[in-house]
C-alpha positions, -999 to 999 in steps of 0.1 A, spaced: -185 95 -17 -160 124 -19 -164 140 -53 -134 162 -50 -112 160 -81 -76 168 -86 -59 190 -112 -42 159 -126 -52 143 -159 -59 105 -161 -28 103 -183 -6 118 -156 -20 95 -130 -13 65 -152 22 76 -159 28 80 -121 12 46 -115 37 30 -139 65 48 -120 52 36 -87 53 0 -98 89 3 -109 99 22 -77 84 -4 -54 102 -32 -73 135 -13 -73 132 -6 -36 125 -43 -28 89 -39 -16 76 -58 -47 91 -89 -64 71 -107 -91 40 -100 -69 24 -70 -53 2 -42 -68 -4 -5 -65 -35 15 -76 -46 51 -79 -80 67 -78 -92 83 -110 -85 120 -107 -118 131 -122 -142 102 -113 -136 91 -77 -158 61 -82 -132 46 -104 -95 36 -100 -65 25 -121 -47 -7 -116 -25 -28 -139 -35 -61 -154 -20 -91 -138 17 -86 -145 50 -84 -125 54 -48 -113 88 -43 -129 73 -50 -163 42 -28 -160 37 -2 -188 10 23 -195 -7 -1 -218 -12 -25 -189 -32 -1 -168 -69 -8 -167 -98 12 -153 -119 -4 -126 -152 4 -108 -155 3 -71 -168 -32 -73 -133 -43 -83 -142 -52 -118 -126 -37 -150 -149 -14 -170 -139 -27 -204 -149 -61 -217 -125 -85 -232 -98 -75 -207 -66 -95 -201 -60 -115 -169 -63 -93 -138 -50 -94 -102 -69 -118 -79 -68 -93 -50 -80 -63 -69 -109 -62 -43 -84 -48 -17 -81 -16 -37 -118 -13 -44 -128 -18 -8 -103 8 5 -114 34 -21 -150 27 -11 -143 30 27 -118 59 27 -127 89 6 -93 104 18 -74 76 1 -62 81 -34 -36 54 -37 -32 18 -23 -1 -4 -22 -4 -41 -14 28 -61 -10 44 -92 6 71 -70 22 96 -95 37 106 -77 69 70 -68 77 54 -103 75 68 -115 109 50 -86 126 17 -98 113 25 -134 121 39 -132 157 11 -130 182 29 -107 206 46 -85 180 37 -49 174 50 -28 146 57 6 160 78 36 148 114 33 158 128 53 129 117 88 124 111 81 87 82 58 97 65 83 121 32 76 103 32 42 121 24 61 153 -12 61 139 -12 23 143 -7 -8 122 -36 -31 130 -34 -68 122 -60 -85 99 -66 -121 108 -84 -137 79 -95 -167 100 -118 -144 119 -138 -137 88 -134 -168 65 -123 -197 87 -92 -218 86 -91 -232 51 -85 -201 29 -53 -194 9 -51 -161 28 -59 -141 -3 -86 -114 -5 -106 -129 -33 -140 -110 -29 -156 -78 -17 -168 -93 16 -132 -101 27 -120 -68 13 -146 -49 33 -135 -68 64 -99 -57 57 -111 -21 53 -128 -22 87 -97 -35 104 -76 -8 87 -100 19 100 -83 53 98 -47 39 100 -22 42 72 -11 6 72 -27 -28 79 -8 -60 85 -22 -92 70 -12 -123 89 9 -148 69 4 -127 38 17 -92 37 8 -55 42 -13 -29 27 -6 8 28 -28 38 18 -21 74 10 -35 107 -1 -17 102 -34 8 78 -50 40 94 -36 26 92 0 14 56 -4 47 45 -19 66 64 8 46 45 35 51 11 19 89 16 16 94 30 51 71 3 67 95 -22 53 125 -1 65 111 3 100 103 -34 103 138 -44 94 153 -18 118 130 -28 146 139 -65 142 176 -57 142 173 -34 173 154 -61 192 185 -84 188 207 -58 205 185 -49 235 152 -33 244 142 -8 217 136 28 225 104 35 205 92 69 194 65 86 215 32 93 199 41 130 199 75 123 183 58 101 157 32 127 149 58 155 145 81 133 124 52 122 101 43 159 95 79 168 86 83 138 63 50 145 45 64 179 35 95 162 19 79 132 1 85 145 -34 123 146 -27 121 109 -20 98 102 -50 121 119 -75 151 100 -62 133 67 -63 120 74 -97 155 81 -109 168 48 -94 140 29 -110 145 44 -144 183 37 -143 175 1 -134 154 -4 -166 
C-alpha cells in the first residue's frame, strides 16, 4: 500500500467530494444514481463516500469514512450505497488512484453493450481514452442471473483486474467507472468520457470517424491534465449556481 499522504486535510477532501457530487449531477453524468469517492489524504487505507443519497443532495454531513473492505468505520450508520465495493477494490488495487467515479452515463452505456463497439478518443478532450477503455462483462465472473451490480468484494476485485492500469472501465449494460489521481482528474475523465461517447456516436452517423492516434491522444492527455483546475472551477461555479 502506498503510504504517501497529501497536504490536504480530511475536511478539505470532504468539501471537494461534496462539490464533485454536485458537478457530476449538473453536467449530466449523474442523475438520482451514481457515486464518487476520495481516498483519505492522511490514511490511504481509508476513503470517503456519501451515504446512499442522490448526488445533487449530498452534503458534508452525508459523507462517511470507509475501510478498504468497503464497510463504514462507524457503527449505526445510515443506509449506504450497494456498490461501495467498487471504490474499495480500486483503492486496494491502484495505489495511484485517489478518486473514483461510478456512473450510468447515458452515452457511454452503448459502447459497453455493443459487441463490436470500441470507445476510443475522437475528441482531444478525451485523450486519456488512448490508454484504453476495457469492457467488464459480469457474466464471466458471476453467471447470467445477476442484477449487474457489484455487490461484493469478489466482483469488485474482478472489475479492478479488468480495469488494470486504464483510466476508465466500461460495465456492460450498467455504466462506467473512471479513476484519477485526485477528484478533479476523476471528475474530468467521467465528464469527457460521456462527451467523447456522444461525439463518437454522432460522428459514426456521418461517416467513418477519424480517430486520434495513440501519440495524439497521449499528447492531448498531457496538455489537458495541466488545465484540469480551469475546468473544475468552472464546473463548481455552475453547480453552485444551480443549487
